[in-house]
Legacy VTK file of the C-alpha trace (Angstrom):
# vtk DataFile Version 3.0
C-alpha trace
ASCII
DATASET POLYDATA
POINTS 269 float
-36.414 48.874 21.859
-38.116 48.493 25.216
-37.362 50.521 28.302
-37.973 48.658 31.550
-37.236 49.322 35.208
-37.852 48.344 38.799
-39.190 50.936 41.219
-38.669 50.811 44.964
-37.219 52.653 47.941
-34.433 51.992 48.733
-33.409 50.284 45.514
-29.605 49.902 45.572
-29.773 46.237 46.682
-31.798 44.978 43.726
-30.456 42.332 41.344
-33.218 42.973 38.804
-31.068 45.012 36.359
-28.415 42.261 36.361
-31.050 39.617 35.654
-33.051 41.435 33.004
-30.093 42.888 31.145
-28.505 39.420 31.050
-31.698 38.171 29.443
-31.728 41.009 26.893
-28.111 40.266 26.022
-28.865 36.580 25.559
-31.908 37.371 23.425
-29.891 39.830 21.322
-32.286 42.738 21.837
-31.656 46.444 22.374
-33.918 46.568 25.425
-32.625 48.080 28.643
-33.546 47.872 32.304
-32.770 50.267 35.157
-33.364 50.603 38.889
-35.350 53.716 39.789
-35.526 55.052 43.323
-39.092 56.218 43.956
-39.906 57.661 47.359
-43.384 56.704 48.621
-44.399 60.370 48.442
-43.654 60.337 44.709
-45.636 57.196 43.862
-48.780 59.230 42.983
-46.734 60.664 40.077
-45.964 57.240 38.593
-47.542 58.109 35.235
-45.264 61.103 34.889
-42.276 58.854 35.562
-43.493 56.365 32.957
-43.764 59.142 30.393
-40.403 60.714 31.254
-38.530 57.384 31.145
-40.655 56.090 28.235
-41.235 52.853 30.134
-42.827 49.945 28.303
-43.164 47.921 31.498
-41.805 47.895 35.030
-41.373 45.867 38.180
-42.390 46.947 41.655
-40.570 46.116 44.872
-40.684 47.157 48.530
-42.400 49.308 49.722
-44.711 49.830 46.721
-46.169 46.378 45.968
-49.494 47.126 47.663
-49.659 50.898 47.243
-49.143 50.762 43.458
-52.556 49.129 43.010
-54.317 52.458 43.592
-52.649 53.907 40.491
-53.396 51.051 38.086
-56.286 50.596 35.648
-56.549 46.820 36.111
-55.100 44.038 38.267
-55.067 40.324 37.442
-56.944 37.858 39.639
-53.999 36.375 41.537
-52.560 39.795 42.305
-55.992 40.823 43.591
-56.154 37.759 45.811
-52.929 38.642 47.611
-53.304 42.407 47.320
-49.855 42.940 45.828
-48.348 43.688 42.406
-44.735 43.210 41.357
-45.067 43.631 37.579
-46.893 46.294 35.569
-47.585 46.142 31.846
-47.943 49.424 29.981
-50.332 49.477 27.000
-50.671 53.098 25.956
-52.338 54.760 28.937
-53.521 51.465 30.421
-51.535 50.112 33.362
-52.207 46.514 34.403
-50.812 44.887 37.530
-49.610 41.289 37.795
-47.775 39.222 40.385
-45.030 37.033 38.964
-43.766 36.248 42.468
-46.595 33.679 42.451
-45.852 32.119 39.081
-42.082 32.513 39.394
-42.041 30.710 42.728
-44.143 27.842 41.407
-42.081 27.447 38.235
-38.937 27.246 40.368
-40.494 24.783 42.825
-41.818 22.436 40.136
-38.557 22.584 38.177
-36.693 21.509 41.302
-39.061 18.947 42.799
-41.628 17.904 40.193
-45.406 17.911 40.200
-47.250 16.223 43.070
-49.949 17.036 45.587
-48.135 18.020 48.743
-48.771 19.017 52.340
-47.000 22.336 52.622
-46.003 24.359 55.686
-45.172 28.028 55.195
-43.342 29.736 58.050
-44.301 33.409 58.207
-47.407 35.345 57.218
-46.088 38.443 55.470
-46.136 39.480 51.826
-43.804 36.713 50.668
-45.962 34.108 52.408
-49.025 35.394 50.549
-47.369 34.779 47.186
-46.120 31.305 48.169
-49.518 30.382 49.603
-51.305 31.460 46.428
-48.856 29.460 44.303
-49.356 26.253 46.279
-53.119 26.740 46.659
-53.432 27.214 42.887
-51.399 24.020 42.491
-53.907 22.067 44.578
-51.631 21.563 47.575
-52.783 21.359 51.200
-51.340 24.543 52.698
-50.683 25.390 56.346
-49.318 28.804 57.305
-47.623 29.229 60.670
-47.234 32.639 62.294
-46.327 33.969 65.716
-49.750 35.616 66.191
-53.230 34.713 64.935
-53.761 38.381 64.083
-51.271 37.964 61.235
-53.842 35.980 59.263
-56.325 38.855 59.196
-54.438 40.434 56.269
-55.040 37.422 54.023
-57.801 37.859 51.454
-58.373 34.097 51.111
-59.094 31.316 53.579
-57.904 28.287 51.572
-55.200 27.398 54.095
-54.841 26.113 57.638
-53.694 28.795 60.112
-51.321 27.671 62.850
-49.341 29.292 65.613
-45.612 28.587 65.452
-45.629 28.005 69.204
-47.996 25.045 68.787
-45.780 23.088 66.355
-44.854 19.820 68.101
-42.732 18.096 65.451
-45.273 15.276 65.103
-46.968 17.016 62.174
-46.243 15.637 58.713
-45.419 17.992 55.885
-43.905 17.218 52.499
-42.407 20.693 52.119
-41.459 23.483 54.525
-40.924 27.009 53.223
-39.241 29.844 55.091
-41.029 33.027 54.039
-39.408 35.170 56.756
-36.131 37.147 56.732
-34.739 34.936 59.520
-31.485 33.483 58.232
-30.202 36.464 56.270
-27.767 37.243 59.082
-26.772 33.648 59.751
-29.563 32.811 62.178
-31.006 29.313 62.440
-34.759 29.564 61.738
-35.685 26.453 63.711
-33.707 27.527 66.769
-34.832 31.169 66.571
-38.508 30.174 66.442
-38.192 27.085 68.671
-39.463 24.780 65.924
-38.683 21.078 66.577
-36.094 19.542 64.243
-38.274 16.423 64.145
-40.484 18.274 61.685
-37.851 17.551 59.015
-37.531 13.980 57.741
-35.223 12.525 55.075
-37.895 13.074 52.406
-38.925 16.601 53.429
-38.373 19.398 50.929
-36.981 22.676 52.255
-37.318 26.035 50.532
-35.850 29.304 51.756
-36.866 32.470 49.903
-33.563 33.983 51.035
-30.864 33.808 48.355
-27.994 35.433 50.219
-26.466 33.495 51.888
-26.989 30.810 49.285
-27.431 28.088 51.886
-28.980 29.247 55.117
-28.758 27.258 58.325
-32.396 26.306 57.762
-31.533 24.583 54.468
-28.759 22.602 56.185
-31.465 20.446 57.795
-32.462 19.017 54.406
-30.743 16.369 52.299
-29.016 17.183 49.011
-31.558 17.461 46.217
-34.300 18.271 48.697
-33.782 21.997 49.135
-33.837 25.238 47.156
-32.929 28.826 47.960
-34.717 31.918 46.662
-32.614 32.593 43.586
-34.513 30.328 41.134
-37.730 32.095 42.153
-36.117 35.494 41.578
-34.965 34.515 38.096
-38.253 32.844 37.160
-40.362 35.792 38.318
-38.204 38.078 36.181
-38.587 35.820 33.140
-42.349 35.683 33.726
-42.408 39.495 33.784
-40.483 39.534 30.504
-43.123 37.223 29.061
-45.920 39.554 30.151
-44.189 42.569 28.615
-43.127 40.980 25.336
-45.090 37.757 24.818
-41.740 35.985 24.485
-39.904 33.432 26.603
-36.874 34.583 28.572
-33.530 32.794 28.587
-33.462 31.306 32.087
-30.200 29.430 31.614
-28.280 32.491 30.419
-29.597 34.575 33.293
-28.769 31.890 35.857
-25.240 31.635 34.473
-24.842 35.405 34.798
-25.990 35.203 38.399
-23.585 32.361 39.159
-20.729 34.435 37.762
-21.892 37.414 39.809
-22.292 35.614 43.116
-19.395 33.205 42.669
-21.361 30.011 43.062
-24.498 28.168 42.056
-28.066 29.090 42.858
LINES 1 270
269 0 1 2 3 4 5 6 7 8 9 10 11 12 13 14 15 16 17 18 19 20 21 22 23 24 25 26 27 28 29 30 31 32 33 34 35 36 37 38 39 40 41 42 43 44 45 46 47 48 49 50 51 52 53 54 55 56 57 58 59 60 61 62 63 64 65 66 67 68 69 70 71 72 73 74 75 76 77 78 79 80 81 82 83 84 85 86 87 88 89 90 91 92 93 94 95 96 97 98 99 100 101 102 103 104 105 106 107 108 109 110 111 112 113 114 115 116 117 118 119 120 121 122 123 124 125 126 127 128 129 130 131 132 133 134 135 136 137 138 139 140 141 142 143 144 145 146 147 148 149 150 151 152 153 154 155 156 157 158 159 160 161 162 163 164 165 166 167 168 169 170 171 172 173 174 175 176 177 178 179 180 181 182 183 184 185 186 187 188 189 190 191 192 193 194 195 196 197 198 199 200 201 202 203 204 205 206 207 208 209 210 211 212 213 214 215 216 217 218 219 220 221 222 223 224 225 226 227 228 229 230 231 232 233 234 235 236 237 238 239 240 241 242 243 244 245 246 247 248 249 250 251 252 253 254 255 256 257 258 259 260 261 262 263 264 265 266 267 268
């Protein structure tokens, strides 16, 4: 039996236990997964928590994704490149950090839209944008990241993207996919109106991705045609299944987990 958890602060909002326990149920295992509230002041004692809870692996969410690195023995290359970890494997006393936000996002994107070389615009330059950028850069896409201030790009550890100020977007640019990596839209806001981004940027063939999954269809996604948009839920499920793969070497049951989420939320992801 494996004991798994997600650590964060606050942690009450997380859907990770729902997702992982649905996977365990579908796989017929006795594994369990819990949400653990860990105040930033207590993060230095993470090894004591691992021992007390007998954790065989855990996820990391806000605000610990960057800080956790200091307490790990190793970090994989992609996680190093974005300076953030969301999954930790436990092998005896050895803790290794990974970032399945990167792989989970890309699995979701390719499942929805297929493989192709694309010109991608990412709105926002925070932690979520770093993961999405790394995913598309690894995929060979031409990536542009748009932020309000040029200073926002100083936190990036790579330069394989085109930096752009949101205020300079004219609508004449051509992108195959536009990704909202900001929280704008969670409260019903319209991303394009809030950031004064021209609607002309979206054509009939443009793909829209919003990392927000509640509401299921933000006002931003309403600009895109059916079959050309995706919310953040597939990424959330895929990153969880990728974490399960790291911990166990086995493939998670995506369909069962997605069904559980649909039942939970009362609609489709």
